[in-house]
FIFIMAR-494917 format. One line per field, with one value per residue (C-alpha): residue in three letters; residue number from 1; x, y, z. Coordinates in steps of 0.001 Angstrom, whole numbers, plus 524288, in hexadecimal, padded with zeros to 5 digits. Layout:
N
res (ALA,...)
n (NUM,...)
c1 (X,...)
c2 (Y,...)
c3 (Z,...)
This chain:
453
res (UNK,UNK,UNK,UNK,UNK,UNK,UNK,UNK,UNK,UNK,UNK,UNK,UNK,UNK,UNK,UNK,UNK,UNK,UNK,UNK,UNK,UNK,UNK,UNK,UNK,UNK,UNK,UNK,UNK,UNK,UNK,UNK,UNK,UNK,UNK,UNK,UNK,UNK,UNK,UNK,UNK,UNK,UNK,UNK,UNK,UNK,UNK,UNK,UNK,UNK,UNK,UNK,UNK,UNK,UNK,UNK,UNK,UNK,UNK,UNK,UNK,UNK,UNK,UNK,UNK,UNK,UNK,UNK,UNK,UNK,UNK,UNK,UNK,UNK,UNK,UNK,UNK,UNK,UNK,UNK,UNK,UNK,UNK,UNK,UNK,UNK,UNK,UNK,UNK,UNK,UNK,UNK,UNK,UNK,UNK,UNK,UNK,UNK,UNK,UNK,UNK,UNK,UNK,UNK,UNK,UNK,UNK,UNK,UNK,UNK,UNK,UNK,UNK,UNK,UNK,UNK,UNK,UNK,UNK,UNK,UNK,UNK,UNK,UNK,UNK,UNK,UNK,UNK,UNK,UNK,UNK,UNK,UNK,UNK,UNK,UNK,UNK,UNK,UNK,UNK,UNK,UNK,UNK,UNK,UNK,UNK,UNK,UNK,UNK,UNK,UNK,UNK,UNK,UNK,UNK,UNK,UNK,UNK,UNK,UNK,UNK,UNK,UNK,UNK,UNK,UNK,UNK,UNK,UNK,UNK,UNK,UNK,UNK,UNK,UNK,UNK,UNK,UNK,UNK,UNK,UNK,UNK,UNK,UNK,UNK,UNK,UNK,UNK,UNK,UNK,UNK,UNK,UNK,UNK,UNK,UNK,UNK,UNK,UNK,UNK,UNK,UNK,UNK,UNK,UNK,UNK,UNK,UNK,UNK,UNK,UNK,UNK,UNK,UNK,UNK,UNK,UNK,UNK,UNK,UNK,UNK,UNK,UNK,UNK,UNK,UNK,UNK,UNK,UNK,UNK,UNK,UNK,UNK,UNK,UNK,UNK,UNK,UNK,UNK,UNK,UNK,UNK,UNK,UNK,UNK,UNK,UNK,UNK,UNK,UNK,UNK,UNK,UNK,UNK,UNK,UNK,UNK,UNK,UNK,UNK,UNK,UNK,UNK,UNK,UNK,UNK,UNK,UNK,UNK,UNK,UNK,UNK,UNK,UNK,UNK,UNK,UNK,UNK,UNK,UNK,UNK,UNK,UNK,UNK,UNK,UNK,UNK,UNK,UNK,UNK,UNK,UNK,UNK,UNK,UNK,UNK,UNK,UNK,UNK,UNK,UNK,UNK,UNK,UNK,UNK,UNK,UNK,UNK,UNK,UNK,UNK,UNK,UNK,UNK,UNK,UNK,UNK,UNK,UNK,UNK,UNK,UNK,UNK,UNK,UNK,UNK,UNK,UNK,UNK,UNK,UNK,UNK,UNK,UNK,UNK,UNK,UNK,UNK,UNK,UNK,UNK,UNK,UNK,UNK,UNK,UNK,UNK,UNK,UNK,UNK,UNK,UNK,UNK,UNK,UNK,UNK,UNK,UNK,UNK,UNK,UNK,UNK,UNK,UNK,UNK,UNK,UNK,UNK,UNK,UNK,UNK,UNK,UNK,UNK,UNK,UNK,UNK,UNK,UNK,UNK,UNK,UNK,UNK,UNK,UNK,UNK,UNK,UNK,UNK,UNK,UNK,UNK,UNK,UNK,UNK,UNK,UNK,UNK,UNK,UNK,UNK,UNK,UNK,UNK,UNK,UNK,UNK,UNK,UNK,UNK,UNK,UNK,UNK,UNK,UNK,UNK,UNK,UNK,UNK,UNK,UNK,UNK,UNK,UNK,UNK,UNK,UNK,UNK,UNK,UNK,UNK,UNK,UNK,UNK,UNK,UNK,UNK,UNK,UNK,UNK,UNK,UNK,UNK,UNK,UNK,UNK,UNK,UNK,UNK,UNK,UNK,UNK,UNK)
n (1,2,3,4,5,6,7,8,9,10,11,12,13,14,15,16,17,18,19,20,21,22,23,24,25,26,27,28,29,30,31,32,33,34,35,36,37,38,39,40,41,42,43,44,45,46,47,48,49,50,51,52,53,54,55,56,57,58,59,60,61,62,63,64,65,66,67,68,69,70,71,72,73,74,75,76,77,78,79,80,81,82,83,84,85,86,87,88,89,90,91,92,93,94,95,96,97,98,99,100,101,102,103,104,105,106,107,108,109,110,111,112,113,114,115,116,117,118,119,120,121,122,123,124,125,126,127,128,129,130,131,132,133,134,135,136,137,138,139,140,141,142,143,144,145,146,147,148,149,150,151,152,153,154,155,156,157,158,159,160,161,162,163,164,165,166,167,168,169,170,171,172,173,174,175,176,177,178,179,180,181,182,183,184,185,186,187,188,189,190,191,192,193,194,195,196,197,198,199,200,201,202,203,204,205,206,207,208,209,210,211,212,213,214,215,216,217,218,219,220,221,222,223,224,225,226,227,228,229,230,231,232,233,234,235,236,237,238,239,240,241,242,243,244,245,246,247,248,249,250,251,252,253,254,255,256,257,258,259,260,261,262,263,264,265,266,267,268,269,270,271,272,273,274,275,276,277,278,279,280,281,282,283,284,285,286,287,288,289,290,291,292,293,294,295,296,297,298,299,300,301,302,303,304,305,306,307,308,309,310,311,312,313,314,315,316,317,318,319,320,321,322,323,324,325,326,327,328,329,330,331,332,333,334,335,336,337,338,339,340,341,342,343,344,345,346,347,348,349,350,351,352,353,354,355,356,357,358,359,360,361,362,363,364,365,366,367,368,369,370,371,372,373,374,375,376,377,378,379,380,381,382,383,384,385,386,387,388,389,390,391,392,393,394,395,396,397,398,399,400,401,402,403,404,405,406,407,408,409,410,411,412,413,414,415,416,417,418,419,420,421,422,423,424,425,426,427,428,429,430,431,432,433,434,435,436,437,438,439,440,441,442,443,444,445,446,447,448,449,450,451,452,453)
c1 (2FFCC,304A2,31210,30DA2,30E2E,31D03,31D5F,31139,315AD,31C09,310C6,30467,2F9AF,2F413,2E6F8,2DE28,2D271,2D137,2D4DD,2DEBA,2DF3F,2E67F,2F3DB,2FCDD,30612,3073F,3144F,31217,311F7,31C09,3277F,32815,32937,31EC1,31F94,31889,30CEF,30841,2FB95,2F4EF,2F5FF,2E932,2DAF3,2D7EB,2E5D0,2EC72,2F786,2F89F,30618,30C63,30ABB,316CF,3186D,31EBC,326D8,322BE,329EA,320C6,3260B,3252D,31EA4,31ED1,31103,30D2F,2FFB9,2FC19,2F573,2E739,2E1A4,2D61A,2CB01,2BD38,2B1FF,2A83B,29F65,2A939,2B527,2C24D,2CA18,2D763,2E3D3,2ED55,2EA85,2F5D5,2FC55,2F071,2E9D8,2DB26,2D070,2C2A2,2B7D1,2AB30,29F7F,2992F,28C95,2927E,2890D,29111,296E9,2A4DD,2AB21,2B907,2BFC4,2CA9B,2D2E7,2D970,2E762,2F0FA,2FCB8,3092F,30DD2,31089,305FA,2F9D0,2EE2D,2DF7E,2D460,2C6DB,2BBBF,2B666,2A913,2AE67,2A51C,2996B,29C8D,29DC1,29144,289FD,28F17,2995E,2A6C1,2B265,2BFF4,2CBC4,2D98C,2E610,2E9C8,2F6E1,2FD1C,2FC07,2FD33,2F31C,2EFFC,2E167,2E496,2EA8B,2DF0C,2D56B,2DC9C,2DE44,2D028,2CB96,2D36C,2CB53,2BFB4,2C607,2CB43,2BDC8,2B734,2C10A,2C066,2B24F,2AACF,2A5F3,29E73,29168,2963D,2A314,2A45C,2B0C8,2B338,2BEDC,2C3E4,2CD32,2D72A,2CDF4,2C447,2CE01,2CEDC,2C01A,2C033,2CBC2,2C4C5,2B7BF,2BE64,2C7CB,2BE9D,2B17C,2A8FE,2B0BF,2A8E7,29A61,29C00,2A5CC,2A6CD,2B1C4,2B401,2BD9E,2C2FB,2CDE3,2C694,2D0A2,2DEE2,2E33F,2DA6F,2DF76,2EDE6,2EB7D,2E489,2F037,2F979,2F0BD,2F07F,2FF46,2FFA1,2F5CF,2FCC3,30968,30365,2FCDA,3091B,3121C,31974,3187C,3163F,314D8,3236D,325CF,31C7C,327CC,32F00,32806,33242,33163,3229F,321CF,32B37,322EB,316B0,31D90,3247C,31C1B,30E6E,30AFB,30E82,3081D,2FB07,2F99C,2F23E,2E510,2DE4B,2E64E,2E93E,2F06C,2EB0B,2F261,2ED22,2DF48,2E1FB,2E73B,2DAE3,2D24E,2D986,2D88E,2CA02,2C79B,2D0F7,2CA75,2BC4B,2B81B,2B155,2AAD0,2A7CB,2B381,2BDCD,2C4D0,2C45E,2C94C,2D445,2D88E,2D826,2E0C1,2E8FC,2F564,2F2BA,2F1F1,2FEC3,3052B,2FFED,30748,31408,3112A,30D32,31A65,32133,31B6E,318FD,31124,30845,2FE9B,30950,30D43,2FF6E,2FB40,2F90B,2F28E,2F558,2E6DD,2E1A7,2D9D8,2DAFD,2D1E7,2D15D,2C6BE,2C559,2CB76,2D817,2E58D,2E736,2DD03,2D982,2DF72,2EC1F,2ECDB,2EB07,2F573,2FFB6,2FE66,308A7,3038B,3077E,30502,301DF,30B03,30301,30ACF,30283,2F556,2F472,2ECBC,2F55B,2F070,2E1C6,2E032,2E8EE,2E205,2D5B5,2CA30,2C18E,2B50C,2B06D,2A9D5,29F4C,29B21,29529,29ECF,29B0F,2A50B,2A5E2,2AEB5,2B109,2AFDB,2BB6F,2C48E,2D12E,2D917,2D0E5,2C8A7,2BAF7,2C042,2C3D1,2B529,2B31D,2BDA3,2B7F7,2AA18,2AE7C,2B540,2A975,2A00B,2A8C0,2A8D9,299FD,29976,29497,288A5,291AD,29838,291ED,299F7,29779,29DFA,29EF0,2A0CA,2ACE0,2BB65,2C5D6,2C8A2,2BF64,2B84A,2AB28,2A17F,29CF9,28F71,2949D,29C4A,29116,2878A,290BD,292FC,2849F,280CD,28AE4,28585,27791,27C79,282F5,27886,26C05,26FB7,26CA0,2768E,27998,27993,28636,28B67,2907A,29E9F,2A177,29843,298E2,29E7C,29D35,2923C,29508,2924C,2858A,27E6B,288BE,28FDB,28BB5,28BF6,28FB5,29AA5,297C0,2A0D2,29AAE,29874,28B40,285B0,27FBA,27CEA,26ED2)
c2 (E11A7,E1EF8,E1A5C,E1C9E,E2B21,E2ADF,E2601,E2CD9,E3ABE,E3CDA,E3796,E3AD5,E4124,E4C9C,E4DBC,E4657,E4AB4,E4FCA,E5D6D,E5A12,E5A13,E61C7,E625D,E6D94,E75F5,E8453,E871F,E95C3,E9642,E9DED,E968E,E9B9F,E913D,E8F8C,E9345,E8C0C,E9374,E8EED,E87AC,E8959,E7D3C,E7FE2,E7C7A,E70CD,E7105,E6F5D,E65AF,E650A,E647F,E7199,E7405,E7560,E7D35,E7772,E7F9A,E7D2A,E8313,E82E5,E7D1B,E8576,E7F67,E8515,E830B,E81FC,E8281,E76AC,E79A3,E7C20,E7850,E6EEC,E69E3,E6E93,E6526,E642F,E7003,E78B2,E8110,E8124,E8D19,E8C06,E9369,E985B,EA3B8,EA847,E9BF5,E9315,E8BEF,E8C2A,E84DE,E8958,E8174,E87BF,E8009,E847C,E86A6,E8DB1,E90C8,E9C85,E9660,E91D1,E8842,E8B4E,E7E98,E7DF1,E71A6,E6A0E,E67B0,E6569,E60DB,E68C7,E6744,E7272,E6FDA,E785A,E7126,E7346,E6A39,E6A62,E69FA,E5C7E,E610E,E65D8,E5E15,E6140,E6FBE,E70C4,E68F0,E7206,E7E3D,E827F,E8779,E8420,E89CE,E8430,E88A3,E80E6,E8A35,E90FE,E87A6,E7983,E7484,E7699,E8487,E87BC,E9638,E9608,E8DD1,E97E4,EA32B,E9C47,E9795,EA55F,EAA23,EA118,EAA0F,EB4DC,EAB5B,EA577,EB2BB,EB749,EAB28,EA6D0,EB1E0,EB50D,EA971,EAA93,EA26B,E9C50,E9012,E8B4E,E7C98,E76F8,E693D,E64A1,E6FB0,E7722,E76E2,E7F30,E87ED,E8946,E8D62,E96A9,E9C92,E9E4E,EA4D2,EAD27,EB0CC,EAFAE,EB4AC,EAFC5,EA325,EA07C,E9356,E8874,E79AA,E724F,E63C0,E5C4C,E69AF,E6C7B,E795D,E7DE4,E7D23,E7E11,E72C2,E698E,E6BD0,E6A2F,E5D67,E57DE,E5C4D,E556B,E4932,E48A4,E4C50,E41A6,E378F,E3AA0,E3ADE,E2D9F,E277F,E2D01,E372B,E45D3,E4829,E56D1,E587C,E52DD,E5B91,E62A8,E5644,E4D95,E42D1,E4146,E41EC,E373F,E2EB5,E3035,E2C5D,E2060,E1BC4,E207A,E24F3,E19E7,E0EBC,E1582,E18D4,E0DDC,E0E83,E14D8,E079C,E0167,E0B9A,E08F3,E0D43,E1A0F,E1B38,E19DF,E24F0,E2D36,E2A62,E2E63,E3B58,E3DEB,E3B18,E4551,E4EF0,E4DC2,E4F6F,E4480,E3764,E36EA,E2DCF,E2921,E2E61,E2142,E200E,E2DEC,E2B6E,E1F83,E2749,E3244,E2B72,E2A41,E3632,E3F92,E3ABC,E3C45,E4A2A,E4D51,E499F,E50A1,E5D0E,E5D12,E5B53,E681C,E70BA,E7D29,E8642,E7B64,E73AB,E7F49,E82A9,E74DA,E7375,E6B3B,E73F4,E7534,E6889,E607D,E5211,E472C,E3856,E2EA7,E2A87,E1DC0,E1EC7,E1DDA,E2C86,E3635,E4308,E4AB9,E431F,E44E1,E538E,E5489,E4C88,E4EDB,E583F,E65EC,E6ED7,E7D81,E8461,E8E9D,E9B46,EA115,E98D0,E9CC9,EAAAD,EB0F6,EAA94,E9D2F,E9E7D,E8FBD,E8DD5,E96D7,E92D4,E937D,E9F25,E9871,EA5B5,EA172,EA92B,E9F89,E91D8,E869C,E7849,E6DCF,E5F2A,E561C,E4786,E4190,E3893,E42BB,E41BA,E4A29,E5652,E51FC,E5669,E5D92,E6879,E6A75,E6B05,E7551,E7DDB,E7C6C,E8197,E8D32,E90C0,E8F60,E97DB,EA23A,EA260,E9D07,E8F5F,E90A3,E91B3,E8470,E776E,E6B04,E5D25,E5031,E448E,E36DC,E32E7,E3086,E3759,E4548,E4C78,E3F8A,E4559,E407C,E48C7,E4929,E4EA7,E5937,E5CFA,E5D8A,E6632,E6F88,E7062,E72D1,E7DB7,E841A,E83BA,E8989,E94C3,E9748,E9411,E9577,E8726,E833C,E74C2,E6A67,E6749,E5F9D,E631B,E5EC3,E637F,E5945,E4A7B,E457E,E36FE,E35E1,E4213,E43A3,E3C3C,E474B,E4AAA,E3E26,E39EF,E2E35,E2710,E1D50,E0ED7,E0E19,E199A,E16BF,E1D9E,E14D7,E18A2,E2694,E2B0A)
c3 (8689B,86CB0,86869,85A75,85D4C,85D0F,84F02,849FE,84CA8,83F77,83779,83EFA,836CC,83E34,83721,8405D,8385D,82A8D,82ED4,83945,847E1,851F9,8583C,85BAB,853C2,8503A,849E7,84A29,858F7,860F0,866AC,8748C,87F13,88942,89769,8A232,8A7D2,8B507,8B741,8C456,8CCBE,8D385,8D205,8C958,8C3C2,8D0E3,8D075,8C1BB,8BBB1,8B8A4,8AA0C,8A1B9,89536,88935,87FD7,871C3,86634,85A62,84DD1,8419C,835AE,827F4,822FF,814BA,80E95,8066B,7F96A,7FD38,7EFEF,7F09B,7E817,7EAA7,7EC54,7E118,7E147,7E841,7E560,7EC2D,7F046,7F6BD,7F94C,80385,80C93,814E9,81A11,818BD,80DA7,80BDE,804A2,801A5,7FB56,7F6C3,7F1A6,7E514,7EC96,7F81C,80320,8076E,813BA,81619,81F94,8240E,827AA,831EB,830EA,83BDC,83FFA,834D5,83C85,83D04,82F04,82593,81B53,81CA5,816F4,81636,81A04,81428,81E1F,821C1,81CE0,80FD4,80713,80F8C,80FF3,8013D,7FF31,80870,801B0,80B8C,80794,81009,81230,8193B,81CA5,81E68,82988,8292B,83300,83714,844F2,84F7E,84BA6,84C28,84D26,83F88,83AF5,83FFE,83981,82C71,82C3F,82F58,82399,81AF0,81CCA,814D5,80AB0,808D0,807D8,7FDA5,7F52E,7F6B4,7FD0A,80A8E,8101E,816FE,82258,82658,82EA8,83545,83593,83CFA,83F2D,849EC,84BBE,842C9,84E02,8557B,84971,84AA7,858F2,85743,84B81,85265,85DEC,855D2,84AA4,85183,8463F,83A87,838FC,83A0D,840AC,842BB,84303,849D8,8493E,851DE,85549,85EE2,861CD,86BCF,867B1,875C0,87930,86EB6,87154,87FEA,87CDE,875B0,8805B,88A31,881C2,882C8,8911F,89472,88C1A,89314,8A099,89F75,899BB,8A426,89C36,89A03,88B8D,88D81,88FCE,8823F,87ABD,87427,87002,86620,866F1,875A9,87532,86AE0,8729E,87EDB,8775F,8720E,87E47,88998,8861E,87CCC,885FC,89199,88B4B,88169,8748C,8721E,871F2,87CDE,88715,8939B,8A0BD,89F27,89158,89681,8A017,894E0,88CF9,89871,899D2,88B2C,88B59,895D3,88F56,88209,885E4,88F0C,88CEA,87F98,87433,86C57,8759A,875B7,866EE,86573,86F0F,86751,85A9D,85FCE,86A0D,861E7,859A2,86505,86AA9,85D53,85CA8,86915,8628D,855DC,85CF0,863AC,8569A,85161,85D43,85CA0,86432,8672D,86E16,8764D,87A3D,87E20,88CBD,8972A,8A2D5,8A603,8A020,8A9C9,8A67A,8AABD,8AA76,8ADD5,8BBF3,8C017,8B865,8BE82,8BC59,8C13A,8BAAC,8C5EC,8C53D,8B683,8B7B5,8C247,8BB32,8AC9A,8A6FB,8A424,898F8,89830,88B67,885FC,88694,87B51,87234,877AD,872BF,86795,85D45,8615F,863D6,8634D,86F36,87894,87FA3,87628,878DD,87473,86F84,86304,85C1C,851A7,8525D,853F5,8527A,855F9,85362,85B43,85C39,869BC,86739,86162,8692E,85FC7,86232,86DCE,870DA,87CC6,87334,8714E,87FF1,8819D,876F6,87C13,88943,882E5,87A7B,885D4,88E71,883D0,88367,87583,878A6,86FDE,86419,86620,862C4,864CA,8602C,86343,85A0E,85F7A,85828,85A05,85221,84E28,844E0,84299,83ED2,834D6,82979,82F7E,83C4A,8354F,82C53,8379F,83F4A,83408,8305B,83E7B,83F63,83313,8384D,8450B,83DCA,8338F,83AE6,84920,84BF4,85639,8547E,85F01,865EB,87169,87EE3,87DE5,88BA6,89116,891C8,884E7,887DF,87DDF,875CB,86762,8661A,85F52,85538,85144,8437F,8438D,84FED,84DEE,84EA4,85A6A,8617E,86FE5,86F10,86475,85784,85367,854F2)
C-alpha cells in the first residue's frame, strides 16, 4: 500500500537500474525564493487554477570521491584516477580497435559518495575491441549538466593517457540519457554518435512528471500534496493517512485509484503494452520519491511545474478531462533555475548534429516513454529529425533490456556512424497500443501480443 511510503523513506534504494534512476536535487543551486509569474487564463487553459510558486532552499552536500580503483577484464588494462572533483575509470582492450565509448551513469541519489558505474555492455565492448571511459560526476542529485561537463572532460583524460581515438561514442542510461541530450546540444561535434537507454532525455520533463504524479495522487484522494512539497513529514503523513486509503494498492485500486491510473497512463505516453505492470512496479516507489525529494531539495524541485500540463483521463469516469484540468492544483517553475547554468532544466533545443539512437521500455513508469515523445518533438522542430532513431521494447520496469537488445542498438549505431546505414526505428508519437514488436528480443511469455516472431 501507499502507506508503506511513510516508513520506507529512510531506507529506500534509489538505484532503480544498475546505473540509477532519476529524481531531483542540485545542492549547488542558488537560494533565492520563487515569485509567481502569471499564466494566461485564455484559450485552451481558460479556467485552470492559478499556478503558485514554491520557495525551495537547496541543501548543501559535501561530496567525496570514492576510490576509483577497479580490476580490468582479462585481455584489457585498467586506468583510473581523480580529475578535478570527479573520479574516472578507463578500460582498454589489448587489441583496441581505436574507438572509445564514454558512459554516462544514472541517478545516484542525494548522498555524498561519488561512485562510478561500468557500462552495461562492458564485456561486449571489450570483446569487440572498444575502450570505454566513465566518470563519477562531481555532484550527485539530479544534475545532468554536471554529468555532461564531467563526461566531456573524459575526452582529454583519455587522449592523454591512451591516445586520441578514431571515434568516440556517448552511451547514457536513465539520467545519463539526459546527460546524452545535454551533451549533444552543448557540444554538438564532440561525439560521433550516441546511444540512450531508458533515458530521461529532458530534465524539465522528468521533474514535471514527478510533480504531476504527486499532484494527481493528491487530487484523486481529495488533498493538495503540492502545498506540502517543502515538508517531508507532512507529505509522508498525507500519503499514509489520506492518499493510501483513497487510492488503494497497485493490485487493488479503488474507484479513485482507477481514475488516477487512467490519468497517469495518458500523462506517461498513452495506452501501451505493460503499462499496468509498470504501474504496479513503480506505484509505491514513485510516491516514496516524492518524499525523499522534499527531504533534500534542490534546483530540480524549484524548477518542477505543471502550469501548462494538459491532463487527460478515459471517457466514462466520474471525473472528465476538462474537470481535471480545471481543478487540479497548478505549480509554476522558478525561472531562476532555468538559465545557462542549468541546461537540463530549460526546454530542450533538439539541435543535435550527430546520430542518436534511443531504447525505451513501454512499461517504464519511473522514466516514462513520454520523455521520448517530448524529445522527438523538439528534434523534429529543430529540423534534425533524421538524426534521431527511437525504439520501444515491450517490457515493464526501468532499464529492463536484454543483452541482445542493447548489443543490437549499439551495433546499429556504429553502422550508422561508420557506414551511413540509418537503422530502423519506431514512431513513438503514434499509436503505442502495440508498440515494440520489431525490437523486443525476446517477447515475454506474458506478452499480450503473443510470441516473438
